[in-house]
BAFI-3210 file (N, C-alpha, C; in Angstrom, 3 decimals, decimal comma, padded with zeros to 6 digits):
// residues 267
n [1|2|3|4|5|6|7|8|9|10|11|12|13|14|15|16|17|18|19|20|21|22|23|24|25|26|27|28|29|30|31|32|33|34|35|36|37|38|39|40|41|42|43|44|45|46|47|48|49|50|51|52|53|54|55|56|57|58|59|60|61|62|63|64|65|66|67|68|69|70|71|72|73|74|75|76|77|78|79|80|81|82|83|84|85|86|87|88|89|90|91|92|93|94|95|96|97|98|99|100|101|102|103|104|105|106|107|108|109|110|111|112|113|114|115|116|117|118|119|120|121|122|123|124|125|126|127|128|129|130|131|132|133|134|135|136|137|138|139|140|141|142|143|144|145|146|147|148|149|150|151|152|153|154|155|156|157|158|159|160|161|162|163|164|165|166|167|168|169|170|171|172|173|174|175|176|177|178|179|180|181|182|183|184|185|186|187|188|189|190|191|192|193|194|195|196|197|198|199|200|201|202|203|204|205|206|207|208|209|210|211|212|213|214|215|216|217|218|219|220|221|222|223|224|225|226|227|228|229|230|231|232|233|234|235|236|237|238|239|240|241|242|243|244|245|246|247|248|249|250|251|252|253|254|255|256|257|258|259|260|261|262|263|264|265|266|267]
n.u [000,821|000,536|001,897|000,425|001,728|004,378|005,251|005,122|007,031|009,357|009,628|009,900|012,299|013,964|013,922|014,826|017,465|018,298|018,060|019,818|022,258|022,487|022,148|024,584|025,540|023,505|023,775|026,156|025,373|023,489|025,096|026,820|025,575|025,562|026,011|029,016|029,510|028,216|029,350|030,109|027,917|024,917|021,355|021,836|022,372|021,856|021,546|023,631|025,122|027,768|029,986|030,374|031,077|033,540|034,771|034,769|036,850|039,244|042,378|043,602|041,606|040,308|042,521|042,654|040,096|040,173|042,322|041,265|039,164|040,312|041,873|039,627|038,440|040,430|040,874|038,262|038,005|040,048|039,028|036,606|037,540|039,171|037,363|035,183|036,295|037,189|034,615|033,537|035,106|034,795|032,155|031,722|033,449|034,574|036,818|039,691|040,068|038,431|036,562|038,169|039,496|037,283|036,823|039,263|039,057|037,096|038,284|039,867|037,994|036,711|038,665|040,038|040,795|043,253|044,867|044,904|046,161|048,536|049,646|049,839|051,600|054,028|054,423|054,852|057,120|058,772|059,271|060,505|058,766|057,762|055,442|052,602|050,647|050,121|050,416|048,161|046,125|046,312|045,990|043,272|041,942|042,074|039,968|037,899|037,559|036,125|033,370|032,740|033,002|031,126|028,659|028,631|029,006|026,637|024,613|025,597|024,847|022,101|021,873|021,094|022,931|021,903|021,295|023,653|024,525|022,536|023,017|025,661|024,963|023,437|025,433|026,948|029,923|032,503|032,926|030,891|028,654|029,324|029,087|026,312|024,712|025,905|026,920|024,699|022,957|024,736|024,909|023,583|024,490|027,311|027,297|026,253|028,267|030,422|029,554|029,409|031,867|033,380|032,414|033,116|036,021|036,379|036,013|037,784|039,931|041,458|043,198|044,322|045,850|048,127|049,214|049,569|051,739|053,272|050,950|047,854|044,524|041,117|039,648|041,826|042,546|040,456|040,706|043,040|042,111|040,979|042,687|042,397|040,539|039,367|038,604|036,289|033,688|034,169|035,144|033,003|031,230|032,706|032,639|030,003|029,567|031,118|029,610|027,295|028,447|029,273|026,938|025,021|026,048|025,913|023,120|022,205|023,468|022,105|019,430|019,753|020,300|018,216|016,390|017,786|018,075|019,957|022,974|026,629|027,415|025,396|023,400]
n.v [-001,232|002,078|004,811|008,119|010,060|009,939|011,532|014,240|013,990|013,466|015,857|017,656|016,644|017,316|020,066|020,619|019,715|021,725|024,029|023,373|023,445|026,120|027,838|028,707|030,434|032,368|033,368|034,797|036,799|038,188|039,391|040,997|043,341|044,291|046,318|048,041|047,893|045,708|043,449|040,811|039,851|037,986|038,185|040,149|043,717|046,099|047,829|048,586|050,074|050,718|049,101|048,334|050,505|050,870|048,481|048,985|050,893|049,796|048,998|046,531|044,735|045,444|044,893|042,120|041,244|042,201|040,685|038,072|038,210|038,558|036,162|034,156|034,980|034,300|031,614|030,640|031,264|029,593|027,166|027,231|026,929|024,468|022,558|022,593|021,809|019,253|017,954|018,225|016,421|013,933|013,619|013,444|011,544|008,132|006,219|004,365|004,164|006,106|006,161|006,159|008,616|010,310|009,562|010,585|013,257|014,057|013,589|015,547|017,181|015,440|014,360|015,016|018,320|018,870|016,953|017,476|020,043|019,573|017,808|019,578|021,607|019,991|019,438|021,913|022,714|020,778|021,675|023,995|026,369|028,989|029,560|031,535|034,044|032,811|030,104|029,708|030,250|028,082|025,938|026,338|026,250|023,494|022,111|023,692|023,076|020,766|021,322|022,849|020,999|018,958|020,485|021,060|018,617|017,456|019,011|018,677|015,886|016,168|017,251|017,021|015,262|015,332|017,802|019,180|017,902|018,588|021,256|021,185|019,930|021,961|023,631|025,058|026,076|024,601|026,471|028,106|026,501|025,749|028,258|029,062|026,843|024,796|026,508|028,188|026,120|025,408|027,629|028,321|026,381|026,747|029,439|028,692|026,792|028,467|030,333|028,898|027,776|030,216|031,010|028,839|029,081|031,684|031,483|029,579|027,842|025,725|024,469|026,844|027,561|026,039|026,760|029,452|031,037|034,098|035,529|036,832|035,917|036,594|034,578|033,452|035,923|036,088|033,735|034,474|036,544|035,218|035,336|037,605|039,073|041,624|042,549|041,245|042,290|043,594|041,358|039,799|041,290|041,138|038,280|038,059|039,376|037,722|035,456|036,384|036,927|034,453|032,946|033,996|033,470|030,613|030,056|031,297|029,507|027,218|027,932|028,252|025,870|024,047|022,511|020,524|017,016|015,151|013,921|013,989|011,415|009,997|008,295]
n.w [000,004|-000,786|000,881|001,629|002,948|002,308|000,087|001,336|003,479|002,216|000,820|003,082|004,052|001,904|001,893|004,594|004,145|002,235|003,992|006,045|004,512|003,690|005,821|007,215|005,314|005,090|007,505|007,224|005,334|006,844|008,960|007,558|007,432|009,929|012,789|014,040|016,685|017,433|016,285|016,893|018,360|019,029|018,893|015,768|016,422|015,079|012,031|009,227|006,476|006,303|006,195|003,527|002,163|003,537|002,593|-000,130|-000,193|000,383|-000,766|-000,951|-001,130|-003,573|-005,224|-005,031|-005,853|-008,656|-009,572|-009,256|-011,065|-013,569|-013,698|-013,654|-016,059|-018,044|-017,522|-018,023|-020,842|-021,918|-021,143|-022,616|-025,238|-025,426|-024,226|-025,752|-028,306|-027,418|-026,962|-029,462|-030,780|-029,610|-029,983|-032,688|-033,784|-033,730|-032,242|-031,254|-027,704|-027,008|-024,843|-022,658|-022,948|-022,485|-019,696|-018,646|-019,082|-017,203|-014,820|-013,478|-012,089|-010,489|-008,745|-005,454|-004,683|-003,399|-004,376|-007,095|-007,039|-005,717|-007,733|-009,944|-008,915|-008,658|-011,273|-012,474|-011,095|-012,031|-014,646|-014,288|-013,836|-012,270|-009,657|-010,193|-011,842|-014,398|-013,652|-011,916|-013,700|-015,475|-013,640|-012,926|-015,253|-015,693|-014,204|-015,149|-017,816|-017,790|-016,954|-019,104|-021,304|-020,345|-020,621|-023,458|-024,913|-024,115|-025,354|-028,082|-028,439|-028,593|-030,916|-034,250|-036,707|-039,293|-039,763|-040,214|-042,449|-044,250|-044,507|-045,711|-048,117|-049,241|-050,210|-048,436|-046,938|-044,702|-042,626|-042,770|-042,266|-039,567|-038,431|-038,970|-038,322|-036,577|-034,404|-033,407|-032,390|-030,108|-028,667|-026,083|-024,509|-024,547|-023,384|-020,864|-019,927|-019,916|-017,908|-015,714|-015,281|-015,001|-012,492|-010,949|-011,027|-009,932|-007,231|-006,439|-004,240|-003,109|-005,213|-006,074|-003,894|-004,002|-006,283|-006,507|-005,626|-004,995|-005,471|-004,718|-004,572|-004,471|-002,833|-001,403|-000,065|001,655|003,074|004,509|006,200|008,327|010,417|011,438|013,535|013,897|011,482|010,814|010,084|007,657|006,198|006,058|004,425|002,019|001,578|001,193|-001,257|-002,821|-002,831|-004,089|-006,631|-007,588|-007,327|-009,092|-011,895|-011,728|-011,386|-013,760|-015,546|-014,904|-015,731|-018,462|-019,183|-018,363|-019,707|-020,919|-021,211|-021,612|-020,449|-019,969|-019,941|-021,053|-023,313]
ca.u [000,037|001,299|001,765|000,179|002,546|005,764|005,901|005,338|008,186|010,439|009,646|010,326|013,591|014,688|013,999|015,708|018,838|018,709|018,181|021,225|023,338|022,513|022,055|025,747|025,515|022,383|024,239|027,100|024,693|022,990|026,161|027,357|024,870|025,581|026,649|030,252|029,381|027,568|029,870|030,185|026,779|023,737|021,114|022,373|021,841|021,772|021,651|024,356|025,750|029,116|031,084|030,317|031,955|034,959|035,413|035,163|037,964|040,298|043,088|043,923|040,423|040,161|043,577|042,319|039,095|040,731|043,120|040,388|038,376|041,312|042,176|038,513|038,299|041,485|040,574|036,988|038,417|040,862|038,066|035,631|038,183|039,564|036,090|034,220|036,985|037,071|033,378|033,311|035,904|034,265|030,811|031,624|034,399|034,635|038,373|040,240|040,499|037,414|035,910|039,249|039,524|036,138|037,161|040,466|038,599|036,271|038,996|040,369|036,915|036,371|039,691|040,181|041,577|044,601|045,607|045,136|047,037|049,897|050,208|050,182|052,829|055,014|054,671|055,443|058,514|059,647|059,482|061,109|057,814|057,461|054,027|052,085|049,444|050,010|050,080|046,883|045,101|046,395|045,252|041,791|041,486|041,991|038,699|036,859|037,269|035,152|032,188|032,211|032,803|029,787|027,424|028,744|028,706|025,177|024,073|025,952|024,120|020,813|021,822|020,886|023,868|021,275|021,208|024,924|024,615|021,694|023,723|026,749|024,265|022,947|026,607|027,711|031,277|032,610|032,813|029,342|028,000|029,644|028,595|024,963|024,020|026,349|027,101|023,449|022,667|025,601|025,081|023,181|025,408|028,573|027,057|026,109|029,333|031,352|029,355|029,739|033,446|033,683|032,046|034,089|037,261|036,469|035,937|038,476|040,934|042,510|044,140|044,997|046,931|049,345|049,744|049,513|053,012|052,993|049,746|046,692|043,262|040,020|039,527|042,999|042,560|039,424|041,389|044,033|041,365|040,628|043,451|042,197|039,037|038,810|038,196|035,298|032,553|034,429|035,224|031,484|030,751|033,321|032,088|028,574|029,759|031,632|028,336|026,373|029,062|029,350|025,553|024,305|026,202|025,382|021,751|022,038|023,860|020,992|018,365|019,991|020,341|017,213|015,690|018,686|017,945|021,099|024,230|027,780|027,610|024,322|023,409]
ca.v [-000,041|003,447|005,908|009,257|010,870|009,843|012,783|015,299|013,691|013,704|017,385|018,253|016,201|018,025|021,467|020,589|019,619|023,125|025,016|023,118|023,914|027,540|028,577|029,420|031,681|033,368|034,199|035,902|037,843|039,050|040,021|041,869|044,711|044,505|047,441|047,801|047,537|044,251|042,598|039,530|039,544|037,424|038,511|041,370|044,654|047,179|047,812|049,767|049,943|051,330|048,083|048,168|051,573|050,476|047,401|049,425|051,793|048,931|048,708|045,116|044,026|045,689|044,051|040,653|041,188|042,305|039,396|036,885|038,329|038,284|034,749|033,553|035,245|033,630|030,226|030,501|031,224|028,297|026,005|027,181|026,430|023,073|021,883|022,617|020,976|017,778|017,595|017,868|015,332|012,667|013,421|013,156|010,425|006,946|005,845|003,487|005,041|007,327|006,113|006,398|010,143|010,766|009,544|011,454|014,613|014,237|013,178|016,733|017,788|014,388|014,169|016,060|019,482|018,975|016,123|018,128|021,171|019,004|017,347|020,756|022,192|019,203|019,520|023,251|022,845|020,015|022,464|025,314|027,424|029,524|029,752|032,922|034,272|031,729|028,680|029,758|030,050|026,712|025,161|026,629|025,644|021,889|021,737|024,530|022,407|019,685|021,762|023,251|019,777|018,297|021,053|021,109|017,366|017,089|019,710|017,894|014,732|016,500|017,990|015,811|015,347|015,481|019,365|019,509|017,233|019,360|022,468|020,956|019,570|023,035|024,333|025,805|025,689|024,113|027,563|028,679|025,411|025,993|029,465|029,250|025,538|024,201|027,452|028,552|025,130|025,411|028,971|028,462|025,420|027,468|030,410|028,118|026,197|029,466|031,042|027,909|027,815|031,468|031,062|027,841|029,647|032,909|031,210|028,303|028,153|024,656|024,474|028,112|027,655|025,358|027,337|031,000|031,704|035,379|036,125|036,665|035,953|036,990|033,424|033,521|037,081|035,737|032,801|035,270|037,304|034,374|035,527|039,151|039,249|042,974|042,878|040,397|043,037|043,805|040,137|039,317|041,945|040,535|036,929|038,107|039,721|036,566|034,565|036,831|036,864|033,047|032,352|034,430|032,558|029,227|030,060|031,475|028,281|026,234|028,385|027,981|024,197|023,360|021,586|019,520|015,850|014,293|014,206|013,553|010,019|009,467|007,778]
ca.w [000,032|-001,020|001,824|001,107|003,683|001,889|-000,620|002,163|004,194|001,288|000,563|004,290|004,113|000,944|002,472|005,607|003,669|001,852|005,055|006,631|003,728|003,363|006,972|007,454|004,218|005,667|008,808|006,852|004,757|007,910|009,661|006,552|007,490|011,357|013,335|014,550|018,232|017,567|015,319|017,328|019,218|018,478|017,418|015,513|017,171|014,194|010,582|008,583|005,142|006,561|005,856|002,173|001,830|003,923|001,732|-001,580|-000,136|000,670|-002,094|-000,920|-001,622|-004,901|-005,984|-004,839|-006,837|-009,944|-009,925|-009,417|-012,194|-014,647|-013,806|-014,099|-017,378|-018,788|-017,388|-018,994|-022,294|-022,260|-021,048|-023,724|-026,408|-025,132|-023,688|-027,007|-029,212|-026,963|-027,101|-030,851|-031,257|-029,039|-030,445|-034,211|-034,298|-033,083|-032,331|-029,961|-026,478|-026,716|-023,519|-021,701|-022,994|-021,655|-018,177|-018,258|-019,081|-016,098|-013,606|-012,630|-011,192|-009,550|-007,779|-004,473|-005,068|-002,912|-005,322|-008,268|-006,716|-005,525|-009,073|-010,816|-008,409|-009,018|-012,603|-012,611|-010,629|-012,962|-015,875|-013,755|-014,054|-011,091|-009,459|-010,298|-012,545|-015,375|-013,198|-011,510|-014,837|-015,994|-012,647|-012,886|-016,592|-015,683|-013,990|-015,955|-019,136|-017,527|-016,990|-020,558|-021,887|-020,052|-021,389|-024,835|-025,479|-023,898|-026,447|-029,285|-028,512|-028,840|-032,135|-035,329|-037,704|-040,477|-040,081|-040,828|-043,870|-045,243|-044,854|-046,702|-049,415|-049,963|-050,781|-047,564|-046,606|-043,332|-041,630|-042,834|-041,357|-038,206|-038,038|-039,058|-037,996|-035,243|-033,360|-032,799|-031,448|-029,027|-028,003|-024,734|-023,822|-024,401|-022,370|-019,576|-019,510|-019,421|-016,714|-014,523|-015,301|-014,387|-011,080|-010,198|-011,103|-009,222|-005,842|-006,190|-003,138|-002,915|-006,157|-006,108|-002,779|-004,539|-007,711|-006,548|-005,324|-004,295|-005,926|-003,665|-005,140|-003,392|-001,820|-000,582|000,920|002,761|004,126|005,352|006,904|009,462|011,535|011,820|014,101|013,955|010,276|010,558|009,445|006,211|005,572|005,754|003,196|000,797|001,340|000,644|-002,568|-003,465|-002,961|-005,191|-007,998|-007,983|-007,628|-010,293|-013,144|-011,593|-011,602|-015,079|-016,362|-014,747|-016,429|-019,781|-019,632|-017,621|-020,660|-021,376|-020,594|-021,871|-019,802|-020,878|-019,860|-021,445|-024,862]
c.u [000,846|000,995|001,485|001,139|004,079|006,180|006,093|006,514|009,413|010,698|010,292|011,850|014,410|014,788|014,762|017,170|019,233|018,795|019,556|022,371|023,539|022,387|023,295|025,871|024,647|023,006|025,293|026,511|024,030|024,014|026,923|026,861|024,739|026,372|028,124|030,207|028,870|028,145|029,838|028,982|025,790|022,540|021,779|021,612|021,417|021,905|022,651|025,006|027,225|030,136|031,272|031,268|033,416|035,551|035,776|036,438|039,206|041,092|043,451|042,814|040,182|041,234|043,192|041,161|039,390|041,492|042,196|039,562|039,181|041,696|040,842|038,160|039,200|041,166|039,267|037,356|039,021|039,842|037,099|036,179|038,528|038,254|035,271|035,088|036,972|035,702|033,061|033,973|035,268|032,788|030,779|032,492|034,275|036,182|038,616|040,747|039,418|036,875|036,910|039,474|038,505|036,295|038,177|039,983|037,773|037,043|039,417|039,229|036,425|037,344|039,721|041,127|042,966|045,381|045,996|046,244|048,468|050,522|050,643|051,419|054,102|055,475|055,198|056,832|059,422|060,055|060,253|060,004|057,476|055,995|053,643|050,797|049,198|049,677|048,727|045,957|045,141|045,709|043,851|041,290|041,346|040,575|037,466|036,530|036,157|033,871|031,670|032,149|031,558|028,611|027,463|028,385|027,265|024,398|024,399|024,948|022,553|020,766|021,835|021,923|023,269|021,273|022,585|024,987|023,688|022,312|024,825|025,991|023,787|024,162|027,276|028,961|031,341|032,385|031,382|028,414|028,128|028,874|026,943|024,061|024,561|026,431|025,653|022,957|023,502|025,634|024,767|024,114|026,655|028,476|026,986|027,253|030,371|030,942|029,611|031,158|033,961|033,519|032,895|035,468|037,421|036,632|036,765|039,676|041,933|043,638|045,008|046,090|048,211|049,966|049,933|050,849|052,814|051,773|048,644|045,335|042,297|039,803|040,696|042,972|041,529|039,915|042,375|043,352|040,934|041,357|043,441|040,775|038,492|038,176|037,017|034,042|032,854|034,669|033,792|030,940|031,424|032,850|030,703|028,642|030,305|030,471|027,577|027,154|029,017|027,976|024,902|024,701|025,780|023,893|021,441|022,450|022,769|019,764|018,463|020,039|019,280|016,326|016,522|018,411|019,087|022,345|025,402|027,870|026,448|024,466|022,509]
c.v [001,212|004,436|007,287|010,283|010,906|011,062|014,016|015,250|013,920|015,303|018,116|017,842|017,112|019,623|021,587|020,493|021,019|024,014|024,645|023,618|025,410|028,362|029,348|030,666|032,690|034,099|035,254|036,921|038,720|039,986|041,016|043,267|044,861|045,740|047,147|047,324|046,170|043,242|041,202|039,071|038,804|037,707|039,812|042,647|045,961|046,948|048,868|049,220|050,368|050,337|047,890|049,343|051,321|049,451|048,060|050,340|051,106|048,579|047,261|044,214|044,159|044,951|042,576|040,379|041,233|041,068|038,127|036,893|038,061|036,797|033,886|033,684|034,524|031,997|029,903|030,352|029,987|027,226|025,919|026,522|024,953|022,180|021,577|021,622|019,534|017,237|017,317|016,678|013,959|012,634|012,930|011,890|009,235|006,315|005,109|004,450|006,137|007,320|006,625|007,967|010,890|010,786|010,525|012,920|014,949|014,088|014,413|017,250|016,716|014,115|015,269|017,189|019,587|018,013|016,746|019,334|020,702|018,482|018,603|021,428|021,348|019,260|020,875|023,352|021,952|020,807|023,867|026,524|027,932|029,846|031,347|032,982|033,034|030,435|028,610|029,599|028,651|025,717|025,128|026,080|024,203|021,512|022,493|023,764|021,355|020,124|022,219|021,909|019,061|019,091|020,936|019,793|016,972|017,785|019,034|016,578|014,929|017,124|016,919|016,170|015,744|017,025|019,927|019,068|018,039|020,671|022,357|020,623|020,912|023,973|025,222|025,266|025,244|025,323|028,130|027,663|025,587|027,049|029,630|027,926|025,263|025,218|027,859|027,397|025,006|026,708|028,932|027,566|026,012|028,544|029,756|027,391|027,304|030,169|030,253|027,954|029,100|031,465|030,043|028,519|030,822|032,563|029,977|028,697|027,021|024,460|025,860|028,201|027,066|026,150|028,964|031,648|032,912|036,008|035,929|036,926|036,255|035,764|033,371|034,691|036,775|034,799|033,600|035,945|036,525|034,709|036,971|039,385|040,572|043,445|042,019|040,998|043,116|042,447|039,489|039,994|041,340|039,067|037,136|038,512|038,629|035,465|035,096|036,593|035,517|032,426|032,834|033,723|031,242|029,241|030,370|030,228|027,342|026,567|028,095|026,601|023,487|022,398|020,476|018,182|014,849|014,764|013,668|012,044|009,286|008,838|008,633]
c.w [000,018|000,155|001,220|001,773|003,122|001,058|000,163|003,024|003,437|000,988|001,879|004,411|003,282|001,442|003,604|005,335|003,141|002,943|005,754|005,875|003,608|004,625|007,335|006,504|004,664|006,671|008,261|006,235|005,823|008,484|008,697|006,857|009,051|011,700|013,927|015,998|018,487|016,545|015,647|018,250|018,311|019,366|016,959|016,039|016,331|012,779|009,970|007,185|005,110|005,969|004,498|001,564|002,202|002,976|000,384|-001,326|000,216|-000,514|-002,177|-001,508|-002,977|-005,799|-006,100|-005,914|-008,347|-010,371|-010,203|-010,672|-013,527|-014,783|-014,278|-015,591|-018,290|-018,738|-018,198|-020,348|-022,758|-022,098|-022,134|-025,056|-026,356|-024,919|-025,050|-027,968|-028,854|-027,316|-028,511|-031,396|-030,903|-029,538|-031,945|-034,438|-033,172|-033,373|-030,985|-028,824|-026,204|-025,340|-022,410|-021,730|-022,257|-020,208|-017,912|-018,291|-017,794|-014,852|-012,776|-011,716|-010,130|-008,503|-006,754|-005,058|-004,680|-003,776|-006,438|-008,092|-006,539|-006,959|-009,891|-010,326|-008,746|-010,556|-012,968|-012,195|-011,553|-014,186|-015,533|-014,082|-012,705|-010,860|-009,570|-011,034|-013,508|-014,782|-012,568|-012,464|-015,242|-014,905|-012,673|-014,242|-016,555|-015,307|-014,582|-017,234|-018,924|-017,618|-018,448|-021,405|-021,792|-020,728|-022,801|-025,492|-025,234|-025,077|-027,862|-029,487|-028,828|-030,290|-033,403|-036,352|-039,004|-040,848|-040,731|-042,229|-044,652|-045,466|-045,939|-048,108|-050,197|-050,378|-049,637|-047,215|-045,083|-042,310|-041,625|-042,139|-039,955|-037,607|-037,895|-038,552|-036,575|-034,085|-032,760|-031,806|-030,153|-028,162|-026,529|-023,942|-023,534|-023,265|-021,050|-019,061|-019,019|-018,131|-015,593|-014,323|-014,654|-013,001|-010,329|-010,057|-010,014|-007,619|-005,514|-005,249|-003,072|-003,911|-006,259|-005,062|-003,221|-005,664|-007,632|-006,258|-004,500|-004,474|-004,798|-004,439|-004,046|-002,425|-000,901|000,396|002,009|003,697|005,148|006,437|008,338|010,635|012,015|012,362|013,844|012,558|009,821|009,857|007,926|005,513|005,261|004,557|001,876|000,572|000,792|-000,793|-003,398|-003,722|-004,180|-006,552|-008,523|-008,237|-008,694|-011,615|-012,990|-011,959|-013,053|-015,967|-016,166|-015,595|-017,944|-020,223|-018,960|-018,470|-021,210|-020,542|-020,823|-021,246|-020,580|-020,925|-020,505|-022,905|-025,672]
res [m|r|s|e|r|s|p|l|l|l|k|l|a|a|w|g|g|v|i|f|l|h|f|p|l|a|i|i|a|v|y|a|f|n|t|e|e|a|a|f|s|f|p|p|q|g|f|t|l|r|w|f|s|v|a|a|g|r|s|d|i|i|q|a|v|t|l|s|l|q|i|a|a|c|a|t|i|i|a|l|l|l|g|t|l|a|a|a|a|l|w|r|s|d|f|f|g|k|n|a|i|s|l|l|l|l|l|p|i|a|l|p|g|i|i|t|g|l|g|l|l|t|a|f|k|t|v|s|l|e|p|g|f|l|t|i|v|i|g|h|a|t|f|c|v|v|v|v|f|n|n|v|i|a|r|f|r|r|t|a|w|s|q|v|e|a|s|m|d|l|g|a|t|g|w|q|t|f|r|y|v|v|l|p|n|l|g|s|a|l|l|a|g|g|m|l|a|f|a|l|s|f|d|e|i|i|v|t|t|f|t|a|g|h|e|r|t|l|p|l|w|l|l|n|q|l|g|r|p|r|d|v|p|v|t|n|v|v|a|l|l|v|m|l|v|t|t|i|p|i|l|g|a|w|w|l|t|r|d|d|e|t|v|a|g|g|k]
***
């Protein structure tokens, strides 16, 4: 006999999980508007926007934000190029080792970040490449490629090859076929993959710790602030802004791909 209470219990369990995961984030958001005198008290005793102006005037914060944006943009561009090319190759061609390549493409995001970071650092030291801006970009691109690859190959598998054949039969060149047939079909998948890759790169900290050298991205700045309790209000403001910057692209990526029913491992 089917229980009528099961759906309600499942919904309550799901909402309970959501609240459990997001409650600490809500606390940060609330304390970003807290007054100076009540910075460590609960419940918050006042409301102020002062910490936002203080954060905007801090040069170290501006430099960290600028660096993180530059790194995220570079890593996203590399991921879009490599992820799209890899997806096209695995979608169109059948060759020996195809499944192995698919698995290897997914490994960087499946492995613990500390393993990826340690491996990258060892590789950079082997080729005498000092940690810095370039190494951070390379490190972030390793896992950003995965999210672009997953989005693009899912869209490829929903695209009929007959459209490409029809375009070629009508006299279109390879470039024209790509521009007017393939690219429009991939547009939302590329945008979603790029937005998600940008969000992941912007707030990445584990791999960055191994590859940053003397550079300080925004997540590393936040980690360093843990040892400065007097800056907690400003840290909360920056953390809130990081959450907004990363959440908006993720929601946008979800909205753009909400109708996709095929995943990278699907048939």
